[in-house]
C-alpha positions as CSV (number, residue, x, y, z in Angstrom):
1,M,91.7,108.3,47.1
2,A,93.8,110.8,45.0
3,S,90.7,112.0,43.1
4,K,88.8,112.6,46.4
5,L,91.8,114.6,47.8
6,A,92.0,116.7,44.6
7,S,88.3,117.5,44.6
8,R,88.5,118.7,48.3
9,L,91.5,120.9,47.5
10,Q,89.8,122.7,44.5
11,P,88.5,125.6,46.6
12,F,92.0,126.5,47.7
13,S,94.5,128.6,45.6
14,H,97.5,126.9,44.1
15,P,100.0,128.0,46.9
16,A,97.4,127.0,49.6
17,R,96.9,123.6,48.0
18,I,100.7,123.0,48.2
19,A,100.8,124.1,51.8
20,V,97.9,121.8,52.8
21,I,99.6,118.8,51.0
22,F,102.9,119.6,52.8
23,V,101.2,119.6,56.2
24,L,99.4,116.3,55.5
25,L,102.7,114.7,54.4
26,V,104.4,115.9,57.6
27,V,101.6,114.5,59.8
28,A,101.6,111.2,58.0
29,F,105.3,110.6,58.6
30,L,105.5,111.9,62.2
31,P,106.7,109.1,64.6
32,Q,103.8,107.6,66.5
33,F,104.4,107.8,70.2
34,E,102.5,105.8,72.9
35,A,101.8,107.4,76.3
36,R,104.7,106.6,78.5
37,A,104.2,105.5,82.1
38,D,106.0,107.8,84.6
39,T,107.6,107.0,88.0
40,H,106.8,109.3,91.0
41,C,109.2,109.1,94.0
42,V,108.3,109.4,97.6
43,S,111.0,110.2,100.2
44,K,111.2,111.7,103.7
45,T,114.6,113.3,102.9
46,N,114.6,114.1,99.2
47,P,112.8,117.4,98.5
48,A,112.4,116.6,94.8
49,C,110.0,113.8,95.8
50,S,106.6,113.7,97.4
51,S,106.7,113.5,101.1
52,T,103.7,111.2,101.4
53,I,102.6,108.2,99.5
54,Q,99.1,109.5,99.0
55,Q,100.4,112.7,97.5
56,A,102.4,110.8,94.9
57,I,99.4,108.5,94.1
58,D,97.2,111.6,93.5
59,L,99.9,113.1,91.1
60,A,100.2,109.8,89.2
61,S,98.3,108.9,86.0
62,A,96.8,105.5,85.3
63,G,99.6,103.0,84.6
64,D,102.3,105.0,86.5
65,T,104.6,103.7,89.2
66,V,105.0,105.2,92.6
67,S,108.4,104.3,94.1
68,V,108.7,104.8,97.8
69,S,112.0,104.9,99.8
70,A,112.5,102.7,102.8
71,A,111.0,104.5,105.9
72,V,107.9,104.3,108.1
73,Y,104.9,106.2,106.7
74,H,102.1,106.8,109.1
75,E,99.2,107.1,106.7
76,R,96.3,105.3,105.1
77,I,96.2,105.4,101.4
78,T,93.5,105.1,98.7
79,I,94.1,104.0,95.1
80,T,91.5,104.7,92.5
81,K,93.5,104.0,89.3
82,D,95.7,101.4,87.7
83,L,99.0,101.7,89.5
84,T,102.2,100.0,90.7
85,L,103.2,100.9,94.3
86,R,106.7,99.8,94.9
87,G,108.7,100.1,98.1
88,S,112.3,99.3,98.9
89,R,114.6,97.8,101.6
90,T,117.6,99.2,103.3
91,S,120.9,97.3,103.2
92,Q,121.5,97.8,106.9
93,L,120.8,95.1,109.5
94,P,118.1,94.8,110.5
95,A,116.8,95.7,107.1
96,L,114.0,98.3,106.9
97,T,111.2,97.7,104.4
98,T,109.0,100.5,103.3
99,T,106.4,100.4,106.0
100,I,102.8,101.9,105.8
101,N,101.5,102.1,109.4
102,G,97.7,102.7,109.7
103,D,98.0,103.6,113.4
104,G,94.9,101.5,114.0
105,L,92.6,104.1,112.5
106,G,91.3,102.0,109.5
107,T,92.3,100.1,106.5
108,V,95.9,100.8,105.5
109,V,95.5,100.4,101.7
110,T,92.1,100.8,100.1
111,L,91.5,100.1,96.4
112,Q,88.3,101.6,94.9
113,S,86.5,101.8,91.6
114,G,88.9,102.6,88.7
115,A,91.7,100.6,90.1
116,H,91.5,97.6,87.7
117,L,95.1,96.5,87.7
118,V,97.2,97.2,90.8
119,N,100.6,95.9,91.8
120,L,101.9,96.2,95.4
121,D,105.6,95.3,95.7
122,T,108.1,95.3,98.6
123,L,106.0,96.8,101.3
124,R,105.2,96.2,105.0
125,I,101.6,96.9,105.8
126,T,100.7,97.0,109.5
127,N,98.5,98.3,112.2
128,G,95.3,98.6,110.2
129,G,92.0,98.2,111.9
130,I,88.2,98.5,111.7
131,G,85.9,97.5,108.9
132,S,86.8,94.9,106.4
133,G,90.4,94.3,105.4
134,G,92.7,95.7,108.1
135,G,95.7,95.7,105.9
136,I,94.3,95.8,102.3
137,H,90.6,96.2,101.2
138,S,89.9,95.6,97.5
139,F,86.4,96.6,96.5
140,S,86.3,95.7,92.8
141,T,89.9,95.4,91.5
142,Q,90.0,93.0,88.6
143,H,93.6,92.1,89.1
144,L,95.5,92.7,92.4
145,N,99.1,91.4,92.5
146,L,101.0,91.3,95.8
147,D,104.7,90.6,95.6
148,N,107.2,90.5,98.4
149,L,104.9,91.9,101.0
150,I,104.7,91.6,104.8
151,L,101.1,92.0,106.2
152,A,101.3,91.9,110.0
153,G,99.5,93.0,113.0
154,N,96.2,94.1,111.3
155,I,92.7,93.7,112.6
156,A,89.3,93.9,111.0
157,G,85.8,92.6,111.1
158,Y,86.4,90.4,108.0
159,G,89.9,89.8,106.5
160,G,92.3,90.9,109.1
161,G,95.2,91.0,106.7
162,I,93.4,91.2,103.3
163,Y,89.8,91.5,102.2
164,S,89.3,90.9,98.4
165,A,85.6,91.1,97.4
166,S,86.0,90.0,93.7
167,G,88.4,89.7,90.8
168,S,91.8,88.0,90.8
169,L,94.2,88.2,93.9
170,V,97.7,86.9,93.1
171,I,100.1,86.7,96.0
172,V,103.8,85.8,95.6
173,D,106.7,85.6,98.1
174,T,104.7,87.2,100.9
175,W,104.4,86.8,104.6
176,I,100.9,87.2,106.2
177,G,101.1,86.8,109.9
178,D,99.6,87.8,113.3
179,N,96.5,89.4,111.9
180,T,93.0,89.1,113.4
181,A,89.4,89.0,112.1
182,I,86.6,89.5,114.5
183,E,84.5,87.2,112.2
184,D,85.9,85.4,109.1
185,G,89.4,85.3,107.5
186,G,92.1,86.1,110.1
187,G,94.8,86.4,107.4
188,I,92.8,86.6,104.1
189,W,89.1,86.9,103.2
190,A,88.6,86.3,99.5
191,A,85.8,85.8,96.9
192,G,86.9,85.2,93.3
193,A,90.2,83.8,92.2
194,L,93.0,83.5,94.9
195,S,96.5,82.3,94.0
196,L,99.4,81.8,96.5
197,T,103.0,81.0,95.4
198,R,105.7,80.8,98.1
199,V,103.5,82.4,100.7
200,T,103.5,82.0,104.4
201,V,100.2,82.4,106.3
202,T,100.9,82.0,110.0
203,G,99.7,83.1,113.5
204,N,96.4,84.6,112.3
205,Q,93.1,84.1,114.1
206,T,89.4,84.7,114.1
207,N,87.7,85.8,117.3
208,N,84.2,84.5,116.5
209,T,83.8,82.4,113.4
210,F,85.6,80.9,110.4
211,G,89.0,80.6,108.6
212,G,91.8,81.4,111.0
213,G,94.3,81.6,108.2
214,I,92.2,81.9,105.0
215,Y,88.5,82.2,104.4
216,Q,87.3,81.9,100.8
217,E,83.8,81.6,99.3
218,R,83.1,80.9,95.6
219,G,85.7,81.1,92.9
220,T,89.0,79.2,92.6
221,F,92.0,78.8,95.0
222,Q,95.5,77.7,94.0
223,A,98.5,77.3,96.3
224,Q,102.0,76.2,95.5
225,D,105.1,75.9,97.7
226,S,103.4,77.6,100.6
227,S,102.8,77.1,104.3
228,I,99.7,77.7,106.4
229,T,100.7,77.2,110.0
230,N,99.7,77.9,113.6
231,N,96.5,79.8,112.7
232,A,93.4,79.5,114.9
233,A,89.6,79.8,114.2
234,H,87.3,80.2,117.1
235,N,84.8,78.2,115.1
236,E,85.5,76.1,111.9
237,G,88.6,76.0,109.6
238,G,91.7,76.8,111.7
239,G,93.9,76.9,108.6
240,L,91.6,77.2,105.7
241,Y,87.8,77.5,105.2
242,F,86.4,76.8,101.7
243,K,82.8,77.4,100.8
244,Q,81.8,76.5,97.2
245,V,85.4,76.8,96.0
246,T,87.4,74.7,93.5
247,A,90.8,74.4,95.2
248,T,94.2,73.0,94.1
249,L,97.1,72.7,96.5
250,E,100.6,71.5,95.6
251,R,103.6,71.2,97.9
252,V,101.9,73.0,100.7
253,T,102.3,72.5,104.5
254,I,99.3,72.8,106.7
255,D,100.6,72.4,110.2
256,G,99.6,73.4,113.8
257,N,96.3,75.0,113.0
258,Q,93.4,74.8,115.4
259,S,89.6,75.0,115.5
260,V,89.0,76.1,119.0
261,T,85.3,75.2,119.5
262,A,84.3,73.3,116.3
263,V,85.7,71.2,113.4
264,G,88.2,71.4,110.5
265,G,91.5,72.1,112.3
266,G,93.5,72.1,109.1
267,I,90.8,72.5,106.4
268,M,87.1,73.0,106.6
269,N,85.5,72.1,103.3
270,Q,81.9,73.1,102.7
271,D,80.5,72.3,99.3
272,S,83.9,72.6,97.7
273,Q,86.0,70.4,95.4
274,I,89.6,70.2,96.7
275,S,92.7,68.5,95.2
276,L,95.8,68.0,97.3
277,T,99.1,66.8,95.9
278,N,102.4,66.5,97.9
279,V,100.7,68.2,100.8
280,T,101.4,67.7,104.5
281,L,98.7,68.0,107.1
282,S,100.2,67.6,110.6
283,G,99.7,68.8,114.1
284,N,96.3,70.3,113.5
285,S,93.7,70.0,116.2
286,V,90.0,70.4,117.1
287,N,88.2,70.3,120.4
288,W,84.8,69.2,119.1
289,Y,83.5,65.7,119.2
290,E,82.8,65.6,115.4
291,G,86.5,65.8,114.8
292,G,88.1,66.4,111.4
293,A,91.4,67.7,112.8
294,A,93.1,67.5,109.4
295,I,90.1,67.9,107.1
296,Y,86.3,68.2,107.7
297,T,84.2,67.9,104.6
298,I,80.4,68.7,104.6
299,A,77.9,68.8,101.7
300,S,74.9,71.0,102.2
301,P,71.5,70.0,100.6
302,D,71.7,70.2,96.8
303,H,75.5,70.5,96.9
304,T,78.5,68.1,96.7
305,A,81.9,68.2,98.3
306,S,85.0,66.2,97.5
307,V,88.6,65.9,98.4
308,M,91.3,64.1,96.3
309,L,94.6,63.3,98.0
310,S,97.7,62.2,96.1
311,A,101.0,61.7,97.9
312,V,99.7,63.4,101.0
313,T,100.9,62.9,104.5
314,V,98.3,63.1,107.3
315,A,100.1,62.8,110.6
316,N,99.7,63.6,114.3
317,N,96.5,65.6,114.1
318,S,94.4,65.5,117.3
319,A,90.7,65.4,118.1
320,P,88.6,64.3,121.1
321,A,88.6,60.6,121.8
322,G,86.3,58.6,119.6
323,S,86.1,61.2,116.8
324,G,88.0,61.4,113.5
325,G,91.4,63.1,114.0
326,G,92.3,62.7,110.4
327,L,89.5,63.0,107.8
328,V,85.8,63.4,108.4
329,A,83.0,63.6,105.8
330,Y,79.4,64.4,106.4
331,G,76.4,64.9,104.1
332,Y,72.9,66.0,105.0
333,T,71.4,63.7,102.3
334,T,73.4,60.5,102.5
335,A,71.4,58.8,99.8
336,Q,73.1,61.2,97.3
337,H,76.6,60.4,98.6
338,P,77.5,64.1,98.4
339,A,80.7,64.1,100.5
340,A,83.6,61.9,99.3
341,Y,87.4,61.4,99.6
342,T,89.6,59.8,97.0
343,V,93.1,58.8,98.3
344,S,96.2,57.5,96.5
345,S,99.8,57.1,97.6
346,S,99.3,58.8,100.9
347,I,100.4,58.2,104.5
348,F,98.2,58.3,107.6
349,C,99.7,58.0,111.1
350,G,99.5,59.1,114.6
351,Q,95.8,60.1,114.9
352,P,92.4,58.6,114.8
353,G,91.4,58.0,111.2
354,W,88.3,58.3,109.1
355,E,84.8,59.1,110.1
356,L,82.6,59.0,107.0
């Protein structure tokens, strides 16, 4: 290495060689700094901050944080980069959470190409409408994390509260309520990986088809310490609709959900593998003769569907007389035994039972 350096310095005069060596030594020992993430503020009263959320997002670089004061912002925002968008709450009663109000003009928060890792924290997202994802629409975000959010009063064709087309959607300490989908997924429409921890999904509905609370197709679903209550699907899956999903639920309450014209009041399972542990399914209902007020499981041709219940309570679910108010399984090709339940240490009471 030293001989190569000496040969390259030969064309220079002696003083010039000394100068070049000095510069190389200085550069070699300069501290190595990494790019530092910045925080951009948004406020309606502080002139040093951006006055709109979108303005701060546009000023931010990838990896930055946009910190928004507690107020109501009437705007619809688009995120095209890795970003943390963090709201705040006032200390007054009733407390005001940073609110983004879409005024019914379209999706409130849209995530587009380039937004690979996005964190949304301490926000109320409301009054979104039209298209897919009234509150939040994620086109191709690889990792979308929602923490401490309220998604309420949004409407869309698919995914009244949230529409997540791919990637990982992780939701923690969040309330998703009173949203409407014209078609599927009153509260959430997801494909990919969906995880809920301490999440409440309540009072959502679909006007025409499936998944009053949650609709998911493909991928994986995990829920812990959460509740899915009082949602309604016009067709199947009042609480949850799974299509070709591997799902695990632990310490979850599924209560008071309804399939208005079809089956699967609590859970509609199509071609999915579901595991329930310490779950309560109660007060769910259907109005269709095939029943399945708590869970309806169906396996399409060339598919299988299964449900494993451990320490599960299935109580007081209602269906028309003569049908299965608790659990129903149906397979198009019965010779293959494609739809199955496995039950251990569980309680069934107050409804018609199995129809397999």
